[in-house]
Biopython code that builds the backbone (N, CA, C, O; Angstrom):
import numpy as np
from Bio.PDB.StructureBuilder import StructureBuilder

atoms = [
    (1, "UNK", "N", (82.300, 109.354, 179.218)),
    (1, "UNK", "CA", (81.867, 108.359, 178.261)),
    (1, "UNK", "C", (80.389, 108.598, 177.932)),
    (1, "UNK", "O", (79.576, 108.855, 178.820)),
    (2, "UNK", "N", (80.067, 108.511, 176.674)),
    (2, "UNK", "CA", (78.691, 108.676, 176.218)),
    (2, "UNK", "C", (77.905, 107.414, 176.566)),
    (2, "UNK", "O", (78.380, 106.303, 176.329)),
    (3, "UNK", "N", (76.695, 107.581, 177.131)),
    (3, "UNK", "CA", (75.821, 106.465, 177.500)),
    (3, "UNK", "C", (74.631, 106.430, 176.544)),
    (3, "UNK", "O", (74.007, 107.459, 176.287)),
    (4, "UNK", "N", (74.321, 105.255, 176.024)),
    (4, "UNK", "CA", (73.215, 105.073, 175.088)),
    (4, "UNK", "C", (72.311, 103.970, 175.632)),
    (4, "UNK", "O", (72.796, 102.939, 176.097)),
    (5, "UNK", "N", (70.972, 104.191, 175.573)),
    (5, "UNK", "CA", (70.025, 103.170, 176.023)),
    (5, "UNK", "C", (68.905, 103.011, 175.003)),
    (5, "UNK", "O", (68.982, 103.552, 173.900)),
    (6, "UNK", "N", (67.849, 102.258, 175.378)),
    (6, "UNK", "CA", (66.735, 101.963, 174.469)),
    (6, "UNK", "C", (66.096, 103.206, 173.867)),
    (6, "UNK", "O", (65.589, 103.160, 172.746)),
    (7, "UNK", "N", (66.114, 104.312, 174.596)),
    (7, "UNK", "CA", (65.465, 105.538, 174.124)),
    (7, "UNK", "C", (66.141, 106.111, 172.879)),
    (7, "UNK", "O", (65.555, 106.947, 172.191)),
    (8, "UNK", "N", (67.360, 105.676, 172.581)),
    (8, "UNK", "CA", (68.074, 106.199, 171.415)),
    (8, "UNK", "C", (68.070, 105.237, 170.231)),
    (8, "UNK", "O", (68.846, 105.396, 169.289)),
    (9, "UNK", "N", (67.199, 104.247, 170.287)),
    (9, "UNK", "CA", (67.068, 103.293, 169.185)),
    (9, "UNK", "C", (66.737, 104.041, 167.891)),
    (9, "UNK", "O", (65.805, 104.843, 167.844)),
    (10, "UNK", "N", (67.518, 103.762, 166.845)),
    (10, "UNK", "CA", (67.295, 104.383, 165.543)),
    (10, "UNK", "C", (67.956, 105.739, 165.366)),
    (10, "UNK", "O", (67.868, 106.328, 164.289)),
    (11, "UNK", "N", (68.610, 106.242, 166.390)),
    (11, "UNK", "CA", (69.248, 107.559, 166.325)),
    (11, "UNK", "C", (70.687, 107.472, 165.835)),
    (11, "UNK", "O", (71.209, 106.395, 165.546)),
    (12, "UNK", "N", (71.307, 108.641, 165.752)),
    (12, "UNK", "CA", (72.710, 108.751, 165.358)),
    (12, "UNK", "C", (73.466, 109.513, 166.432)),
    (12, "UNK", "O", (72.948, 110.469, 167.009)),
    (13, "UNK", "N", (74.696, 109.083, 166.695)),
    (13, "UNK", "CA", (75.548, 109.839, 167.603)),
    (13, "UNK", "C", (76.815, 110.229, 166.854)),
    (13, "UNK", "O", (77.246, 109.548, 165.924)),
    (14, "UNK", "N", (77.395, 111.339, 167.283)),
    (14, "UNK", "CA", (78.643, 111.812, 166.702)),
    (14, "UNK", "C", (79.712, 111.780, 167.782)),
    (14, "UNK", "O", (79.498, 112.259, 168.896)),
    (15, "UNK", "N", (80.858, 111.216, 167.447)),
    (15, "UNK", "CA", (81.947, 111.050, 168.398)),
    (15, "UNK", "C", (83.249, 111.587, 167.820)),
    (15, "UNK", "O", (83.407, 111.709, 166.605)),
    (16, "UNK", "N", (84.165, 111.901, 168.707)),
    (16, "UNK", "CA", (85.517, 112.271, 168.313)),
    (16, "UNK", "C", (86.376, 111.018, 168.278)),
    (16, "UNK", "O", (86.085, 110.041, 168.968)),
    (17, "UNK", "N", (87.428, 111.041, 167.480)),
    (17, "UNK", "CA", (88.368, 109.917, 167.428)),
    (17, "UNK", "C", (88.837, 109.565, 168.829)),
    (17, "UNK", "O", (89.218, 110.450, 169.595)),
    (18, "UNK", "N", (88.814, 108.288, 169.170)),
    (18, "UNK", "CA", (89.287, 107.814, 170.458)),
    (18, "UNK", "C", (88.257, 107.855, 171.572)),
    (18, "UNK", "O", (88.477, 107.278, 172.637)),
    (19, "UNK", "N", (87.147, 108.520, 171.346)),
    (19, "UNK", "CA", (86.102, 108.633, 172.372)),
    (19, "UNK", "C", (85.403, 107.281, 172.562)),
    (19, "UNK", "O", (85.216, 106.530, 171.604)),
    (20, "UNK", "N", (85.023, 106.985, 173.804)),
    (20, "UNK", "CA", (84.318, 105.741, 174.120)),
    (20, "UNK", "C", (82.841, 106.007, 174.356)),
    (20, "UNK", "O", (82.449, 107.103, 174.756)),
    (21, "UNK", "N", (82.024, 104.985, 174.102)),
    (21, "UNK", "CA", (80.603, 105.060, 174.417)),
    (21, "UNK", "C", (80.109, 103.681, 174.801)),
    (21, "UNK", "O", (80.702, 102.664, 174.439)),
    (22, "UNK", "N", (79.006, 103.665, 175.545)),
    (22, "UNK", "CA", (78.441, 102.417, 176.036)),
    (22, "UNK", "C", (76.974, 102.319, 175.642)),
    (22, "UNK", "O", (76.203, 103.264, 175.809)),
    (23, "UNK", "N", (76.608, 101.156, 175.117)),
    (23, "UNK", "CA", (75.210, 100.843, 174.839)),
    (23, "UNK", "C", (74.751, 99.934, 175.966)),
    (23, "UNK", "O", (75.392, 98.923, 176.252)),
    (24, "UNK", "N", (73.630, 100.292, 176.615)),
    (24, "UNK", "CA", (73.098, 99.517, 177.741)),
    (24, "UNK", "C", (71.634, 99.193, 177.461)),
    (24, "UNK", "O", (70.812, 100.094, 177.290)),
    (25, "UNK", "N", (71.312, 97.889, 177.416)),
    (25, "UNK", "CA", (69.951, 97.438, 177.148)),
    (25, "UNK", "C", (69.521, 96.427, 178.205)),
    (25, "UNK", "O", (70.321, 95.603, 178.646)),
    (26, "UNK", "N", (68.263, 96.494, 178.606)),
    (26, "UNK", "CA", (67.719, 95.544, 179.586)),
    (26, "UNK", "C", (67.646, 94.156, 178.978)),
    (26, "UNK", "O", (67.321, 93.987, 177.802)),
    (27, "UNK", "N", (67.961, 93.152, 179.816)),
    (27, "UNK", "CA", (67.968, 91.769, 179.349)),
    (27, "UNK", "C", (67.518, 90.856, 180.484)),
    (27, "UNK", "O", (67.825, 91.097, 181.651)),
    (28, "UNK", "N", (66.788, 89.806, 180.123)),
    (28, "UNK", "CA", (66.332, 88.820, 181.110)),
    (28, "UNK", "C", (66.661, 87.440, 180.556)),
    (28, "UNK", "O", (65.787, 86.776, 180.000)),
    (29, "UNK", "N", (67.920, 86.995, 180.699)),
    (29, "UNK", "CA", (68.379, 85.765, 180.044)),
    (29, "UNK", "C", (67.686, 84.482, 180.472)),
    (29, "UNK", "O", (67.692, 83.515, 179.710)),
    (30, "UNK", "N", (67.087, 84.429, 181.660)),
    (30, "UNK", "CA", (66.427, 83.187, 182.080)),
    (30, "UNK", "C", (65.182, 82.886, 181.243)),
    (30, "UNK", "O", (64.661, 81.772, 181.290)),
    (31, "UNK", "N", (64.706, 83.867, 180.480)),
    (31, "UNK", "CA", (63.579, 83.633, 179.570)),
    (31, "UNK", "C", (64.049, 83.014, 178.261)),
    (31, "UNK", "O", (63.232, 82.622, 177.427)),
    (32, "UNK", "N", (65.371, 82.926, 178.077)),
    (32, "UNK", "CA", (65.939, 82.428, 176.822)),
    (32, "UNK", "C", (66.294, 83.545, 175.868)),
    (32, "UNK", "O", (67.027, 83.323, 174.905)),
    (33, "UNK", "N", (65.793, 84.739, 176.112)),
    (33, "UNK", "CA", (66.080, 85.869, 175.226)),
    (33, "UNK", "C", (67.351, 86.572, 175.666)),
    (33, "UNK", "O", (67.538, 86.881, 176.843)),
    (34, "UNK", "N", (68.229, 86.819, 174.686)),
    (34, "UNK", "CA", (69.480, 87.535, 174.930)),
    (34, "UNK", "C", (69.707, 88.503, 173.774)),
    (34, "UNK", "O", (69.275, 88.255, 172.648)),
    (35, "UNK", "N", (70.381, 89.598, 174.061)),
    (35, "UNK", "CA", (70.779, 90.524, 173.007)),
    (35, "UNK", "C", (71.990, 89.934, 172.287)),
    (35, "UNK", "O", (72.935, 89.467, 172.921)),
    (36, "UNK", "N", (71.948, 89.962, 170.959)),
    (36, "UNK", "CA", (73.045, 89.462, 170.119)),
    (36, "UNK", "C", (73.555, 90.601, 169.253)),
    (36, "UNK", "O", (72.778, 91.285, 168.587)),
    (37, "UNK", "N", (74.857, 90.795, 169.267)),
    (37, "UNK", "CA", (75.479, 91.821, 168.446)),
    (37, "UNK", "C", (75.542, 91.323, 167.014)),
    (37, "UNK", "O", (76.167, 90.302, 166.730)),
    (38, "UNK", "N", (74.891, 92.049, 166.110)),
    (38, "UNK", "CA", (74.849, 91.647, 164.711)),
    (38, "UNK", "C", (75.766, 92.491, 163.847)),
    (38, "UNK", "O", (76.252, 92.030, 162.814)),
    (39, "UNK", "N", (76.005, 93.729, 164.266)),
    (39, "UNK", "CA", (76.914, 94.619, 163.547)),
    (39, "UNK", "C", (77.580, 95.527, 164.572)),
    (39, "UNK", "O", (76.901, 96.169, 165.374)),
    (40, "UNK", "N", (78.906, 95.580, 164.547)),
    (40, "UNK", "CA", (79.673, 96.252, 165.601)),
    (40, "UNK", "C", (80.060, 97.695, 165.308)),
    (40, "UNK", "O", (80.783, 98.307, 166.095)),
    (41, "UNK", "N", (79.599, 98.244, 164.204)),
    (41, "UNK", "CA", (79.935, 99.627, 163.890)),
    (41, "UNK", "C", (81.234, 99.794, 163.125)),
    (41, "UNK", "O", (81.691, 100.915, 162.905)),
    (42, "UNK", "N", (81.834, 98.673, 162.718)),
    (42, "UNK", "CA", (83.093, 98.720, 161.967)),
    (42, "UNK", "C", (82.859, 99.394, 160.615)),
    (42, "UNK", "O", (81.771, 99.262, 160.053)),
    (43, "UNK", "N", (83.812, 100.086, 160.096)),
    (43, "UNK", "CA", (85.172, 100.273, 160.601)),
    (43, "UNK", "C", (85.325, 101.478, 161.543)),
    (43, "UNK", "O", (86.405, 101.691, 162.093)),
    (44, "UNK", "N", (84.280, 102.252, 161.731)),
    (44, "UNK", "CA", (84.391, 103.465, 162.541)),
    (44, "UNK", "C", (84.588, 103.147, 164.021)),
    (44, "UNK", "O", (85.232, 103.914, 164.735)),
    (45, "UNK", "N", (84.038, 102.019, 164.490)),
    (45, "UNK", "CA", (84.092, 101.663, 165.918)),
    (45, "UNK", "C", (84.682, 100.282, 166.105)),
    (45, "UNK", "O", (84.660, 99.444, 165.203)),
    (46, "UNK", "N", (85.212, 100.065, 167.304)),
    (46, "UNK", "CA", (85.635, 98.727, 167.686)),
    (46, "UNK", "C", (84.976, 98.380, 169.016)),
    (46, "UNK", "O", (84.806, 99.241, 169.879)),
    (47, "UNK", "N", (84.610, 97.119, 169.174)),
    (47, "UNK", "CA", (84.029, 96.632, 170.419)),
    (47, "UNK", "C", (85.155, 96.417, 171.420)),
    (47, "UNK", "O", (86.131, 95.726, 171.129)),
    (48, "UNK", "N", (85.014, 97.014, 172.605)),
    (48, "UNK", "CA", (86.036, 96.919, 173.644)),
    (48, "UNK", "C", (85.608, 95.954, 174.754)),
    (48, "UNK", "O", (86.436, 95.235, 175.313)),
    (49, "UNK", "N", (84.292, 95.944, 175.070)),
    (49, "UNK", "CA", (83.810, 95.113, 176.171)),
    (49, "UNK", "C", (82.361, 94.718, 175.931)),
    (49, "UNK", "O", (81.572, 95.501, 175.403)),
    (50, "UNK", "N", (82.018, 93.495, 176.323)),
    (50, "UNK", "CA", (80.661, 92.958, 176.192)),
    (50, "UNK", "C", (80.365, 92.200, 177.484)),
    (50, "UNK", "O", (80.985, 91.171, 177.750)),
    (51, "UNK", "N", (79.413, 92.702, 178.300)),
    (51, "UNK", "CA", (79.142, 92.026, 179.565)),
    (51, "UNK", "C", (77.684, 92.168, 179.973)),
    (51, "UNK", "O", (76.980, 93.079, 179.538)),
    (52, "UNK", "N", (77.249, 91.232, 180.830)),
    (52, "UNK", "CA", (75.909, 91.258, 181.405)),
    (52, "UNK", "C", (76.056, 91.438, 182.904)),
    (52, "UNK", "O", (76.884, 90.778, 183.533)),
    (53, "UNK", "N", (75.258, 92.326, 183.479)),
    (53, "UNK", "CA", (75.307, 92.590, 184.913)),
    (53, "UNK", "C", (73.895, 92.525, 185.472)),
    (53, "UNK", "O", (73.006, 93.243, 185.013)),
    (54, "UNK", "N", (73.688, 91.657, 186.473)),
    (54, "UNK", "CA", (72.370, 91.556, 187.089)),
    (54, "UNK", "C", (72.112, 92.766, 187.983)),
    (54, "UNK", "O", (73.038, 93.402, 188.486)),
    (55, "UNK", "N", (70.843, 93.061, 188.161)),
    (55, "UNK", "CA", (70.471, 94.218, 188.966)),
    (55, "UNK", "C", (70.252, 93.859, 190.428)),
    (55, "UNK", "O", (70.084, 94.742, 191.270)),
    (56, "UNK", "N", (70.254, 92.558, 190.732)),
    (56, "UNK", "CA", (70.023, 92.090, 192.098)),
    (56, "UNK", "C", (70.656, 90.719, 192.279)),
    (56, "UNK", "O", (71.100, 90.116, 191.302)),
    (57, "UNK", "N", (70.706, 90.218, 193.495)),
    (57, "UNK", "CA", (71.249, 88.883, 193.746)),
    (57, "UNK", "C", (70.177, 87.800, 193.693)),
    (57, "UNK", "O", (70.484, 86.625, 193.896)),
    (58, "UNK", "N", (68.931, 88.168, 193.425)),
    (58, "UNK", "CA", (67.829, 87.213, 193.336)),
    (58, "UNK", "C", (68.032, 86.298, 192.125)),
    (58, "UNK", "O", (68.223, 86.791, 191.014)),
    (59, "UNK", "N", (67.993, 84.969, 192.321)),
    (59, "UNK", "CA", (68.140, 84.048, 191.190)),
    (59, "UNK", "C", (67.078, 84.304, 190.122)),
    (59, "UNK", "O", (65.905, 84.515, 190.428)),
    (60, "UNK", "N", (67.514, 84.280, 188.865)),
    (60, "UNK", "CA", (66.599, 84.472, 187.747)),
    (60, "UNK", "C", (66.276, 85.918, 187.426)),
    (60, "UNK", "O", (65.497, 86.192, 186.513)),
    (61, "UNK", "N", (66.865, 86.842, 188.163)),
    (61, "UNK", "CA", (66.584, 88.264, 187.935)),
    (61, "UNK", "C", (67.225, 88.746, 186.637)),
    (61, "UNK", "O", (68.242, 88.212, 186.195)),
    (62, "UNK", "N", (66.625, 89.740, 186.049)),
    (62, "UNK", "CA", (67.168, 90.354, 184.859)),
    (62, "UNK", "C", (68.263, 91.343, 185.210)),
    (62, "UNK", "O", (68.677, 91.458, 186.364)),
    (63, "UNK", "N", (68.712, 92.038, 184.213)),
    (63, "UNK", "CA", (69.765, 93.025, 184.421)),
    (63, "UNK", "C", (70.007, 93.813, 183.159)),
    (63, "UNK", "O", (69.109, 93.990, 182.336)),
    (64, "UNK", "N", (71.231, 94.286, 183.011)),
    (64, "UNK", "CA", (71.612, 95.092, 181.851)),
    (64, "UNK", "C", (72.729, 94.401, 181.083)),
    (64, "UNK", "O", (73.687, 93.892, 181.663)),
    (65, "UNK", "N", (72.580, 94.396, 179.767)),
    (65, "UNK", "CA", (73.663, 93.951, 178.898)),
    (65, "UNK", "C", (74.344, 95.228, 178.425)),
    (65, "UNK", "O", (73.684, 96.169, 177.985)),
    (66, "UNK", "N", (75.671, 95.250, 178.520)),
    (66, "UNK", "CA", (76.433, 96.455, 178.174)),
    (66, "UNK", "C", (77.510, 96.123, 177.144)),
    (66, "UNK", "O", (78.200, 95.107, 177.233)),
    (67, "UNK", "N", (77.624, 97.007, 176.179)),
    (67, "UNK", "CA", (78.684, 96.918, 175.189)),
    (67, "UNK", "C", (79.422, 98.249, 175.210)),
    (67, "UNK", "O", (78.803, 99.308, 175.105)),
    (68, "UNK", "N", (80.735, 98.197, 175.345)),
    (68, "UNK", "CA", (81.530, 99.422, 175.310)),
    (68, "UNK", "C", (82.312, 99.434, 173.999)),
    (68, "UNK", "O", (82.991, 98.468, 173.651)),
    (69, "UNK", "N", (82.198, 100.545, 173.288)),
    (69, "UNK", "CA", (82.844, 100.714, 171.999)),
    (69, "UNK", "C", (83.790, 101.905, 172.064)),
    (69, "UNK", "O", (83.682, 102.769, 172.933)),
    (70, "UNK", "N", (84.727, 101.919, 171.108)),
    (70, "UNK", "CA", (85.618, 103.066, 170.982)),
    (70, "UNK", "C", (85.617, 103.518, 169.531)),
    (70, "UNK", "O", (85.645, 102.704, 168.609)),
    (71, "UNK", "N", (85.583, 104.838, 169.348)),
    (71, "UNK", "CA", (85.658, 105.419, 168.009)),
    (71, "UNK", "C", (87.087, 105.227, 167.505)),
    (71, "UNK", "O", (88.027, 105.802, 168.052)),
    (72, "UNK", "N", (87.243, 104.416, 166.458)),
    (72, "UNK", "CA", (88.574, 103.997, 166.020)),
    (72, "UNK", "C", (89.068, 104.688, 164.759)),
    (72, "UNK", "O", (90.274, 104.805, 164.543)),
    (73, "UNK", "N", (88.139, 105.146, 163.926)),
    (73, "UNK", "CA", (88.561, 105.744, 162.665)),
    (73, "UNK", "C", (87.469, 106.680, 162.154)),
    (73, "UNK", "O", (86.281, 106.429, 162.355)),
    (74, "UNK", "N", (87.877, 107.744, 161.503)),
    (74, "UNK", "CA", (86.920, 108.713, 160.966)),
    (74, "UNK", "C", (86.042, 108.011, 159.932)),
    (74, "UNK", "O", (86.531, 107.283, 159.068)),
    (75, "UNK", "N", (84.745, 108.246, 160.040)),
    (75, "UNK", "CA", (83.806, 107.632, 159.114)),
    (75, "UNK", "C", (82.502, 107.291, 159.818)),
    (75, "UNK", "O", (82.195, 107.816, 160.889)),
    (76, "UNK", "N", (81.743, 106.399, 159.189)),
    (76, "UNK", "CA", (80.442, 106.023, 159.727)),
    (76, "UNK", "C", (80.367, 104.520, 159.955)),
    (76, "UNK", "O", (81.025, 103.733, 159.276)),
    (77, "UNK", "N", (79.555, 104.151, 160.919)),
    (77, "UNK", "CA", (79.319, 102.745, 161.225)),
    (77, "UNK", "C", (77.899, 102.568, 161.726)),
    (77, "UNK", "O", (77.183, 103.534, 161.984)),
    (78, "UNK", "N", (77.518, 101.330, 161.855)),
    (78, "UNK", "CA", (76.160, 101.017, 162.306)),
    (78, "UNK", "C", (76.235, 99.875, 163.306)),
    (78, "UNK", "O", (76.797, 98.817, 163.023)),
    (79, "UNK", "N", (75.656, 100.108, 164.487)),
    (79, "UNK", "CA", (75.590, 99.070, 165.501)),
    (79, "UNK", "C", (74.177, 98.503, 165.469)),
    (79, "UNK", "O", (73.199, 99.245, 165.554)),
    (80, "UNK", "N", (74.079, 97.184, 165.345)),
    (80, "UNK", "CA", (72.781, 96.514, 165.301)),
    (80, "UNK", "C", (72.781, 95.365, 166.295)),
    (80, "UNK", "O", (73.727, 94.581, 166.366)),
    (81, "UNK", "N", (71.699, 95.281, 167.062)),
    (81, "UNK", "CA", (71.527, 94.210, 168.041)),
    (81, "UNK", "C", (70.136, 93.611, 167.882)),
    (81, "UNK", "O", (69.180, 94.319, 167.562)),
    (82, "UNK", "N", (70.028, 92.309, 168.105)),
    (82, "UNK", "CA", (68.738, 91.634, 168.047)),
    (82, "UNK", "C", (68.479, 90.892, 169.349)),
    (82, "UNK", "O", (69.379, 90.246, 169.887)),
    (83, "UNK", "N", (67.265, 90.980, 169.854)),
    (83, "UNK", "CA", (66.870, 90.307, 171.100)),
    (83, "UNK", "C", (66.115, 89.054, 170.720)),
    (83, "UNK", "O", (64.961, 89.124, 170.297)),
    (84, "UNK", "N", (66.766, 87.889, 170.869)),
    (84, "UNK", "CA", (66.170, 86.630, 170.417)),
    (84, "UNK", "C", (66.687, 85.466, 171.239)),
    (84, "UNK", "O", (67.639, 85.592, 172.009)),
    (85, "UNK", "N", (66.038, 84.336, 171.057)),
    (85, "UNK", "CA", (66.513, 83.101, 171.671)),
    (85, "UNK", "C", (67.562, 82.482, 170.745)),
    (85, "UNK", "O", (67.452, 82.576, 169.523)),
    (86, "UNK", "N", (68.568, 81.855, 171.330)),
    (86, "UNK", "CA", (69.707, 81.348, 170.557)),
    (86, "UNK", "C", (69.316, 80.311, 169.511)),
    (86, "UNK", "O", (69.996, 80.181, 168.493)),
    (87, "UNK", "N", (68.239, 79.575, 169.742)),
    (87, "UNK", "CA", (67.848, 78.525, 168.806)),
    (87, "UNK", "C", (66.941, 79.030, 167.679)),
    (87, "UNK", "O", (66.558, 78.258, 166.800)),
    (88, "UNK", "N", (66.605, 80.297, 167.703)),
    (88, "UNK", "CA", (65.765, 80.867, 166.639)),
    (88, "UNK", "C", (66.630, 81.658, 165.654)),
    (88, "UNK", "O", (67.699, 82.153, 166.011)),
    (89, "UNK", "N", (66.162, 81.767, 164.433)),
    (89, "UNK", "CA", (66.907, 82.494, 163.404)),
    (89, "UNK", "C", (66.824, 84.000, 163.583)),
    (89, "UNK", "O", (66.064, 84.504, 164.411)),
    (90, "UNK", "N", (67.621, 84.711, 162.790)),
    (90, "UNK", "CA", (67.659, 86.173, 162.878)),
    (90, "UNK", "C", (66.314, 86.823, 162.587)),
    (90, "UNK", "O", (66.016, 87.894, 163.117)),
    (91, "UNK", "N", (65.518, 86.202, 161.771)),
    (91, "UNK", "CA", (64.205, 86.766, 161.436)),
    (91, "UNK", "C", (63.272, 86.778, 162.643)),
    (91, "UNK", "O", (62.300, 87.532, 162.669)),
    (92, "UNK", "N", (63.566, 85.941, 163.646)),
    (92, "UNK", "CA", (62.683, 85.791, 164.796)),
    (92, "UNK", "C", (62.991, 86.766, 165.931)),
    (92, "UNK", "O", (62.506, 86.580, 167.047)),
    (93, "UNK", "N", (63.787, 87.799, 165.665)),
    (93, "UNK", "CA", (64.134, 88.742, 166.730)),
    (93, "UNK", "C", (62.867, 89.381, 167.299)),
    (93, "UNK", "O", (62.030, 89.900, 166.560)),
    (94, "UNK", "N", (62.748, 89.332, 168.605)),
    (94, "UNK", "CA", (61.597, 89.928, 169.286)),
    (94, "UNK", "C", (61.700, 91.444, 169.294)),
    (94, "UNK", "O", (60.694, 92.147, 169.201)),
    (95, "UNK", "N", (62.934, 91.943, 169.407)),
    (95, "UNK", "CA", (63.212, 93.371, 169.377)),
    (95, "UNK", "C", (64.498, 93.586, 168.613)),
    (95, "UNK", "O", (65.296, 92.664, 168.448)),
    (96, "UNK", "N", (64.694, 94.798, 168.151)),
    (96, "UNK", "CA", (65.965, 95.145, 167.529)),
    (96, "UNK", "C", (66.378, 96.534, 168.003)),
    (96, "UNK", "O", (65.548, 97.347, 168.411)),
    (97, "UNK", "N", (67.667, 96.780, 167.938)),
    (97, "UNK", "CA", (68.228, 98.067, 168.328)),
    (97, "UNK", "C", (69.266, 98.445, 167.283)),
    (97, "UNK", "O", (70.131, 97.645, 166.925)),
    (98, "UNK", "N", (69.163, 99.686, 166.799)),
    (98, "UNK", "CA", (70.099, 100.181, 165.795)),
    (98, "UNK", "C", (70.592, 101.556, 166.213)),
    (98, "UNK", "O", (69.819, 102.389, 166.686)),
    (99, "UNK", "N", (71.881, 101.782, 166.033)),
    (99, "UNK", "CA", (72.500, 103.068, 166.329)),
    (99, "UNK", "C", (73.485, 103.387, 165.225)),
    (99, "UNK", "O", (74.396, 102.603, 164.958)),
    (100, "UNK", "N", (73.313, 104.532, 164.582)),
    (100, "UNK", "CA", (74.274, 104.999, 163.589)),
    (100, "UNK", "C", (75.340, 105.813, 164.313)),
    (100, "UNK", "O", (75.032, 106.637, 165.174)),
    (101, "UNK", "N", (76.596, 105.571, 163.952)),
    (101, "UNK", "CA", (77.716, 106.254, 164.599)),
    (101, "UNK", "C", (78.515, 106.985, 163.551)),
    (101, "UNK", "O", (78.874, 106.417, 162.519)),
    (102, "UNK", "N", (78.795, 108.250, 163.817)),
    (102, "UNK", "CA", (79.634, 109.061, 162.945)),
    (102, "UNK", "C", (80.827, 109.539, 163.755)),
    (102, "UNK", "O", (80.672, 110.208, 164.777)),
    (103, "UNK", "N", (82.029, 109.186, 163.285)),
    (103, "UNK", "CA", (83.263, 109.579, 163.973)),
    (103, "UNK", "C", (83.915, 110.703, 163.179)),
    (103, "UNK", "O", (84.142, 110.592, 161.974)),
    (104, "UNK", "N", (84.208, 111.787, 163.888)),
    (104, "UNK", "CA", (84.863, 112.947, 163.285)),
    (104, "UNK", "C", (86.193, 113.193, 163.996)),
    (104, "UNK", "O", (86.518, 112.518, 164.973)),
    (105, "UNK", "N", (86.956, 114.165, 163.498)),
    (105, "UNK", "CA", (88.276, 114.476, 164.088)),
    (105, "UNK", "C", (88.255, 114.526, 165.548)),
    (105, "UNK", "O", (89.286, 114.776, 166.172)),
]
sb = StructureBuilder()
sb.init_structure("model")
sb.init_model(0)
sb.init_chain("A")
sb.init_seg("    ")
for serial, (resi, resn, name, xyz) in enumerate(atoms, 1):
    if name == "N":
        sb.init_residue(resn, " ", resi, " ")
    sb.init_atom(name, np.array(xyz, "f"), 0.0, 1.0, " ", f" {name:<3s}", serial, name[0])
structure = sb.get_structure()
């Protein structure tokens, strides 16, 4: 499975039909900030899993937010995520993450 992190923000990946990939971004939800999926890469990709995993058992600790996608159809898609507090609008994103996806045979 292809692994994608913050270092690939703004890049493009190429996948084969049926191939899976995971986007992993650091998150600290006790601050109120969470990553929000704004665009799932459709129609080229489908979201398979969305989960948050803490890095320790310490209360209030941060961790990684992970999204697993699968290349579903030949073509292009765009995955967009915004790091913001739930009560703020989309314009208030503290950070953003974008990944262009190209699915080939």
